[in-house]
GUVO-794564 format. One record per residue: x, y, z of N, C-alpha, C in turn. Coordinates in steps of 0.1 Angstrom, whole numbers, padded with zeros to 4 digits, always signed. Layout:
N
XYZXYZXYZ
...
This chain:
288
+0872-1275+1200+0865-1278+1187+0871-1275+1173
+0874-1285+1164+0877-1281+1152+0868-1276+1143
+0873-1267+1135+0863-1261+1123+0865-1268+1112
+0858-1266+1104+0860-1266+1090+0858-1251+1078
+0867-1250+1072+0867-1237+1066+0857-1242+1053
+0850-1233+1051+0837-1232+1037+0844-1228+1027
+0839-1228+1016+0844-1224+1001+0840-1209+1001
+0832-1203+1009+0832-1189+1011+0838-1181+1023
+0850-1187+1026+0859-1184+1039+0852-1186+1052
+0840-1187+1052+0834-1188+1067+0839-1201+1074
+0841-1204+1086+0839-1216+1092+0830-1220+1101
+0831-1235+1102+0817-1241+1107+0823-1253+1116
+0818-1250+1126+0823-1265+1135+0822-1279+1131
+0830-1285+1130+0829-1301+1126+0818-1309+1134
+0815-1306+1145+0805-1314+1156+0791-1300+1161
+0779-1305+1157+0771-1293+1159+0759-1302+1165
+0749-1294+1169+0736-1299+1176+0727-1298+1170
+0720-1312+1166+0707-1312+1159+0693-1310+1167
+0683-1305+1161+0672-1306+1171+0660-1311+1163
+0659-1320+1155+0649-1325+1148+0640-1332+1160
+0628-1331+1157+0619-1338+1167+0619-1329+1184
+0629-1321+1182+0627-1317+1199+0614-1303+1197
+0610-1305+1204+0600-1293+1206+0597-1287+1221
+0589-1275+1222+0587-1268+1233+0600-1268+1242
+0595-1268+1256+0606-1266+1263+0619-1275+1266
+0616-1289+1259+0626-1301+1256+0637-1293+1246
+0631-1286+1236+0641-1280+1227+0647-1267+1233
+0642-1260+1241+0650-1249+1246+0660-1253+1255
+0657-1264+1268+0665-1267+1275+0674-1275+1267
+0674-1283+1257+0684-1290+1252+0691-1281+1243
+0691-1273+1236+0697-1260+1229+0708-1255+1241
+0699-1251+1251+0712-1243+1261+0718-1252+1267
+0715-1263+1270+0725-1275+1276+0736-1275+1265
+0733-1277+1253+0742-1279+1242+0755-1271+1244
+0746-1256+1243+0758-1243+1239+0766-1245+1254
+0760-1244+1264+0766-1244+1276+0777-1254+1278
+0776-1266+1272+0787-1276+1272+0796-1277+1258
+0797-1267+1251+0806-1266+1241+0804-1266+1230
+0791-1269+1222+0786-1267+1209+0784-1254+1207
+0788-1251+1194+0785-1239+1187+0778-1238+1175
+0774-1250+1171+0766-1251+1159+0752-1259+1160
+0746-1249+1158+0727-1254+1157+0721-1259+1146
+0713-1267+1146+0707-1269+1131+0691-1272+1134
+0681-1263+1127+0668-1263+1129+0663-1261+1114
+0651-1265+1113+0644-1258+1101+0631-1257+1101
+0626-1248+1092+0614-1243+1095+0604-1256+1095
+0603-1267+1088+0595-1278+1089+0599-1286+1105
+0606-1283+1113+0609-1290+1126+0599-1282+1136
+0593-1273+1134+0584-1264+1139+0591-1261+1153
+0601-1259+1153+0607-1254+1168+0621-1243+1165
+0615-1234+1157+0629-1225+1155+0623-1214+1166
+0613-1214+1171+0609-1202+1182+0618-1209+1195
+0617-1219+1197+0623-1230+1210+0637-1228+1208
+0642-1230+1194+0660-1227+1193+0665-1214+1199
+0655-1204+1194+0657-1188+1198+0658-1189+1210
+0647-1189+1216+0646-1191+1233+0661-1200+1238
+0662-1210+1232+0675-1215+1241+0688-1209+1240
+0692-1202+1228+0702-1196+1223+0702-1187+1234
+0690-1176+1235+0689-1165+1245+0694-1172+1262
+0690-1181+1266+0689-1190+1278+0701-1193+1279
+0708-1197+1270+0726-1200+1272+0733-1194+1276
+0730-1178+1274+0740-1170+1278+0753-1170+1269
+0752-1175+1261+0764-1174+1250+0762-1163+1239
+0772-1156+1236+0771-1148+1226+0768-1151+1214
+0759-1147+1210+0752-1149+1195+0762-1147+1184
+0772-1140+1185+0782-1142+1174+0793-1151+1177
+0792-1159+1185+0800-1173+1191+0792-1186+1182
+0782-1185+1178+0772-1194+1176+0768-1194+1159
+0770-1206+1154+0766-1208+1141+0753-1217+1140
+0741-1208+1133+0726-1213+1135+0723-1213+1122
+0722-1227+1118+0714-1233+1103+0698-1235+1102
+0695-1230+1094+0680-1236+1090+0675-1235+1082
+0665-1239+1073+0661-1244+1059+0648-1244+1053
+0647-1238+1039+0637-1239+1036+0630-1247+1028
+0620-1249+1032+0610-1260+1030+0607-1264+1014
+0605-1273+1008+0606-1278+0996+0592-1273+0989
+0583-1269+0997+0570-1264+0992+0574-1252+0987
+0579-1244+0992+0585-1230+0994+0595-1225+0983
+0600-1236+0971+0606-1231+0961+0604-1221+0954
+0613-1211+0948+0608-1200+0942+0614-1185+0947
+0614-1179+0941+0620-1164+0946+0614-1160+0954
+0601-1156+0951+0593-1150+0964+0593-1159+0975
+0586-1170+0970+0584-1179+0984+0596-1180+0994
+0607-1180+0988+0618-1182+0996+0623-1172+1007
+0621-1158+0999+0620-1147+1007+0612-1146+1018
+0601-1147+1016+0588-1151+1026+0592-1157+1036
+0598-1168+1033+0598-1181+1040+0612-1179+1052
+0624-1173+1045+0632-1171+1052+0631-1159+1062
+0623-1149+1056+0619-1139+1070+0609-1144+1078
+0601-1153+1079+0593-1158+1088+0605-1170+1096
+0612-1176+1095+0621-1182+1099+0631-1173+1110
+0638-1164+1101+0645-1153+1109+0636-1147+1122
+0623-1142+1119+0612-1138+1130+0616-1149+1144
+0610-1163+1136+0608-1171+1148+0617-1175+1156
+0631-1173+1149+0644-1175+1158+0646-1161+1167
+0643-1152+1160+0648-1141+1168+0659-1134+1168
+0665-1137+1153+0677-1135+1154+0679-1122+1143
+0690-1117+1143+0695-1106+1129+0698-1111+1117
+0706-1121+1119+0711-1131+1107+0712-1147+1112
+0711-1153+1095+0714-1171+1098+0730-1171+1094
+0734-1179+1101+0747-1181+1095+0747-1191+1083
+0738-1201+1082+0738-1211+1072+0721-1215+1068
+0720-1211+1056+0706-1212+1051+0709-1223+1041
+0698-1232+1039+0698-1241+1029+0683-1247+1025
+0684-1252+1012+0675-1255+1009+0670-1270+1010
+0661-1272+1020+0660-1285+1025+0658-1300+1014
+0651-1297+1005+0652-1308+0994+0647-1300+0983
+0654-1308+0970+0652-1302+0960+0639-1303+0952
+0634-1293+0944+0627-1297+0940+0627-1308+0927
+0618-1314+0923+0619-1328+0915+0611-1327+0902
+0607-1332+0896+0599-1335+0881+0589-1339+0886
+0584-1349+0899+0570-1351+0900+0562-1342+0908
+0571-1330+0911+0563-1320+0919+0564-1306+0915
+0574-1302+0905+0574-1290+0897+0576-1294+0880
+0568-1285+0878+0568-1285+0862+0583-1283+0858
+0590-1274+0860+0602-1270+0858+0612-1270+0872
+0615-1285+0876+0624-1283+0891+0637-1275+0888
+0645-1277+0877+0655-1266+0876+0655-1254+0880
+0641-1248+0875+0638-1230+0876+0635-1231+0889
+0626-1238+0897+0621-1237+0912+0637-1237+0920
+0647-1247+0916+0657-1245+0928+0665-1234+0924
+0664-1231+0911+0674-1218+0907+0669-1204+0912
+0655-1205+0914+0648-1190+0917+0648-1189+0931
+0651-1203+0938+0651-1203+0952+0665-1200+0955
+0673-1203+0948+0688-1200+0952+0691-1186+0946
+0686-1181+0936+0690-1167+0935+0684-1157+0948
+0673-1159+0952+0668-1153+0968+0676-1153+0975
+0682-1166+0977+0692-1170+0989+0705-1161+0986
+0709-1164+0973+0722-1153+0972+0719-1137+0976
+0707-1132+0968+0703-1118+0975+0705-1115+0991
+0698-1124+0997+0700-1125+1010+0713-1124+1018
+0717-1132+1009+0735-1132+1015+0739-1120+1012
+0737-1115+1000+0747-1099+0995+0741-1091+1005
+0727-1092+1012+0722-1082+1019+0729-1081+1036
+0735-1095+1035+0741-1094+1052+0730-1102+1062
+0720-1109+1053+0712-1116+1062+0715-1131+1066
+0721-1134+1057+0727-1149+1056+0741-1148+1055
+0751-1158+1061+0764-1154+1058+0769-1167+1049
+0762-1178+1050+0765-1187+1040+0751-1200+1034
+0751-1199+1022+0740-1207+1019+0747-1218+1012
+0735-1229+1013+0740-1244+1011+0726-1251+1006
+0726-1263+1006+0716-1271+1001+0714-1284+1009
+0704-1292+1006+0704-1304+1017+0699-1316+1007
+0702-1327+1008+0697-1339+0999+0699-1337+0985
+0706-1329+0980+0706-1327+0966+0720-1338+0962
+0714-1344+0952+0723-1353+0944+0730-1348+0932
+0742-1354+0923+0749-1350+0917+0740-1341+0903
+0731-1345+0900+0722-1342+0891+0715-1328+0895
+0713-1327+0908+0707-1315+0913+0715-1301+0915
+0725-1306+0918+0736-1297+0921+0742-1290+0904
+0745-1302+0895+0747-1298+0884+0737-1288+0875
+0728-1288+0877+0715-1279+0872+0717-1267+0877
+0721-1269+0891+0721-1255+0898+0733-1248+0896
+0743-1254+0893+0755-1251+0887+0754-1242+0874
+0745-1242+0866+0742-1237+0853+0739-1221+0856
+0733-1218+0866+0724-1205+0870+0731-1198+0881
+0737-1206+0889+0743-1199+0902+0753-1193+0900
+0751-1182+0908+0766-1172+0909+0776-1176+0918
+0773-1186+0928+0781-1187+0935+0775-1204+0939
+0787-1215+0941+0781-1226+0943+0779-1229+0958
+0771-1238+0964+0766-1240+0975+0780-1243+0986
+0778-1237+0999+0789-1240+1007+0790-1251+1012
+0775-1258+1014+0776-1273+1019+0764-1280+1014
+0763-1294+1017+0751-1303+1011+0750-1310+1023
+0739-1311+1030+0735-1318+1043+0729-1332+1035
+0735-1342+1037+0729-1356+1034+0727-1365+1043
+0721-1377+1044+0721-1386+1049+0734-1398+1048
+0738-1395+1062+0753-1400+1060+0756-1409+1075
+0758-1421+1072+0761-1427+1086+0763-1445+1080
+0770-1451+1092+0777-1465+1090+0764-1471+1083
+0768-1477+1071+0756-1484+1066+0747-1478+1051
+0750-1466+1054+0744-1455+1040+0751-1444+1045
+0762-1439+1033+0769-1429+1036+0775-1424+1023
+0768-1427+1012+0768-1420+0996+0781-1417+0992
+0791-1428+0993+0805-1423+0991+0807-1412+0978
+0798-1417+0969+0801-1411+0951+0797-1399+0954
+0785-1395+0961+0780-1380+0963+0790-1375+0972
+0796-1379+0982+0802-1372+0990+0817-1370+0985
+0822-1378+0975+0833-1374+0966+0833-1364+0959
+0821-1363+0954+0817-1352+0941+0814-1340+0948
+0810-1338+0961+0808-1325+0969+0821-1322+0973
+0831-1331+0974+0845-1324+0982+0853-1318+0969
+0851-1328+0954+0858-1321+0944+0856-1308+0942
+0839-1304+0944+0835-1292+0942+0838-1282+0953
+0846-1288+0961+0847-1279+0976+0833-1274+0981
+0826-1283+0983+0812-1281+0990+0813-1294+1004
+0814-1282+1013+0814-1293+1023+0800-1302+1025
+0807-1314+1033+0792-1323+1035+0789-1325+1049
+0777-1324+1055+0770-1325+1063+0762-1335+1068
+0762-1346+1079+0755-1358+1082+0746-1355+1085
+0732-1362+1081+0719-1363+1090+0718-1376+1093
+0713-1381+1105+0707-1392+1107+0722-1400+1112
+0731-1396+1118+0746-1401+1122+0746-1418+1128
+0731-1420+1135+0734-1430+1142+0722-1440+1133
+0719-1440+1120+0712-1448+1115+0696-1451+1119
+0693-1441+1125+0678-1441+1132+0683-1454+1142
+0692-1454+1149+0692-1461+1161+0697-1476+1156
+0701-1480+1139+0704-1492+1136+0719-1496+1140
+0726-1487+1144+0739-1488+1146+0742-1496+1160
+0732-1496+1168+0735-1500+1183+0731-1517+1181
+0741-1523+1187+0737-1538+1187+0748-1545+1176
+0753-1535+1167+0761-1542+1157+0775-1544+1160
+0776-1558+1160+0789-1563+1166+0802-1557+1160
+0802-1552+1149+0816-1546+1143+0820-1531+1152
+0806-1526+1152+0810-1510+1158+0811-1512+1175
+0801-1524+1180+0804-1524+1194+0818-1530+1198
+0824-1538+1189+0841-1543+1190+0851-1532+1191
+0847-1523+1178+0859-1507+1177+0855-1501+1190
+0842-1501+1198+0839-1494+1208+0845-1497+1223
+0846-1512+1221+0853-1516+1234+0866-1515+1236
+0872-1518+1222+0888-1514+1220+0889-1501+1222
+0884-1490+1224+0885-1477+1227+0880-1470+1238
+0874-1480+1245+0864-1476+1257+0860-1466+1258
+0851-1467+1241+0838-1456+1238+0826-1459+1237
+0818-1452+1235+0802-1457+1233+0802-1461+1219
+0791-1466+1212+0789-1470+1196+0787-1455+1192
+0780-1447+1200+0778-1432+1196+0791-1424+1191
+0797-1427+1199+0810-1418+1198+0821-1424+1188
+0820-1436+1183+0825-1443+1175+0818-1439+1161
+0807-1439+1158+0800-1431+1148+0803-1418+1145
+0804-1410+1155+0806-1398+1154+0821-1396+1150
+0830-1403+1154+0843-1400+1150+0845-1404+1137
+0841-1415+1131+0840-1420+1118+0836-1411+1111
+0829-1403+1114+0823-1393+1105+0833-1382+1107
+0836-1376+1114+0843-1365+1113+0856-1368+1108
+0861-1380+1111+0878-1385+1103+0873-1383+1088
+0860-1383+1081+0860-1381+1068+0861-1367+1066
+0864-1360+1071+0859-1341+1072+0846-1344+1069
+0835-1347+1076+0822-1346+1073+0815-1339+1086
+0809-1328+1087+0805-1324+1098+0792-1330+1103
+0791-1333+1112+0779-1341+1121+0773-1332+1131
+0756-1337+1134+0748-1331+1142+0739-1340+1150
+0746-1346+1158+0739-1355+1167+0728-1347+1176
+0718-1354+1180+0709-1346+1190+0705-1357+1200
+0704-1347+1214+0698-1357+1223+0691-1346+1233
+0685-1355+1244+0675-1342+1252+0682-1347+1268
+0691-1359+1263+0696-1362+1277+0714-1356+1277
+0714-1347+1290+0726-1340+1294+0739-1351+1292
+0738-1361+1296+0748-1368+1296+0755-1371+1283
+0744-1377+1273+0744-1379+1261+0751-1364+1254
+0744-1354+1255+0751-1341+1250+0765-1340+1252
+0768-1342+1263+0785-1342+1267+0791-1353+1256
+0785-1365+1261+0794-1373+1251+0794-1374+1240
+0785-1370+1232+0788-1367+1217+0797-1355+1211
+0800-1347+1219+0813-1339+1218+0825-1342+1220
+0825-1354+1227+0838-1357+1233+0844-1367+1223
+0848-1366+1214+0852-1372+1202+0864-1366+1195
+0873-1357+1205+0884-1351+1198+0896-1358+1202
+0893-1367+1213+0907-1371+1222+0913-1385+1218
+0905-1391+1205+0908-1405+1202+0908-1404+1188
+0916-1412+1181+0914-1416+1166+0913-1429+1163
+0904-1430+1152+0902-1445+1145+0913-1450+1135
+0916-1463+1136+0928-1467+1127+0921-1465+1114
+0931-1467+1103+0929-1469+1092+0920-1484+1088
+0923-1491+1094+0920-1504+1095+0904-1505+1099
+0899-1497+1110+0888-1493+1116+0880-1486+1109
+0886-1475+1102+0877-1469+1092+0871-1476+1083
+0881-1487+1077+0876-1496+1065+0864-1504+1069
+0868-1509+1083+0856-1519+1087+0841-1512+1085
+0842-1498+1092+0830-1491+1091+0825-1489+1079
+0835-1483+1070+0830-1477+1054+0821-1493+1050
+0830-1503+1046+0820-1514+1043+0809-1526+1051
+0807-1517+1063+0795-1526+1066+0784-1529+1058
+0773-1535+1058+0762-1535+1047+0755-1525+1053
+0745-1526+1042+0731-1514+1045+0722-1514+1056
+0724-1505+1063+0715-1504+1076+0712-1491+1077
+0698-1489+1084+0695-1474+1089+0688-1467+1078
+0690-1473+1063+0688-1462+1055+0671-1459+1056
+0669-1444+1053+0656-1439+1059+0645-1442+1045
+0654-1445+1035+0643-1446+1022+0640-1435+1016
+0643-1423+1018+0638-1407+1012+0649-1406+1006
+0643-1404+0993+0651-1399+0979+0646-1387+0976
+0655-1380+0969+0653-1363+0968+0643-1365+0953
+0641-1375+0944+0633-1378+0934+0619-1383+0936
+0616-1389+0949+0607-1396+0952+0598-1389+0959
+0599-1375+0969+0590-1370+0976+0578-1367+0968
+0568-1366+0972+0564-1367+0985+0557-1383+0991
+0559-1391+0979+0556-1401+0982+0562-1412+0993
+0577-1414+0992+0581-1416+1007+0582-1408+1016
+0590-1393+1014+0589-1386+1023+0579-1379+1034
+0566-1380+1026+0556-1378+1034+0549-1387+1042
+0555-1400+1042+0548-1412+1047+0552-1406+1064
+0541-1415+1070+0539-1416+1084+0555-1419+1092
+0564-1428+1084+0574-1429+1091+0588-1418+1087
+0582-1411+1078+0592-1401+1074+0601-1397+1084
+0615-1393+1081+0622-1386+1089+0619-1370+1085
+0619-1370+1072+0617-1353+1068+0626-1345+1072
+0637-1351+1072+0652-1344+1072+0659-1337+1064
């Protein structure tokens, strides 16, 4: 498993296991299966309502806690100094852990929902910096932040985010934001790597997959990690869990990378950081 070194010196695996929409025993078993089959990065969030199950899966796996990088997230309704501290402790308790490896602001505050959105993000970040200084968090980052949100955060932050988790997949990969993050030494992590299933049946991806004798899923994941972007696929099927991490023994050519880069828009969630809750709270929301 290849690791990426973050701007704070900590390492994070390039491929992890996502848990969005995994609940109850399915979540426990899938997390345990993933860890037993080589995954060392787990992604959850307070809003996923599965932190307790993820914690149980970690214990059931038998893998040493110190070998595992656990990410969870601060929900956007809890932005602010005190709210962030309380929400973090709730997540820590539910996971049953002594520390979190990566804690993210799940979505930035925006002008539609906070009188002073810059202050809401800054206050939450200050709380996270203190939790990191106290040894309760190893790395802190953000999710779904555009450049405008990052630029505002930079005005008050003592440290820049180690990571920005964004929607990133064939058909919608935000190249300008990705480049900006990399220029600032902020690691990028992909959510929805399969474009909400829209990649399946795509002729370009199917042809590349056939050429490499791989699945379309593996091609998408390989494309992402060749861009030095972290990815967190999820599955409850053991065969798919194994398949999704088996992407380090082949390489896409420059031409194949370009073909995927230039695919027309597909699978975009429609979720925008400046629009919630109008879109992001809709019945079809990913809430990622």
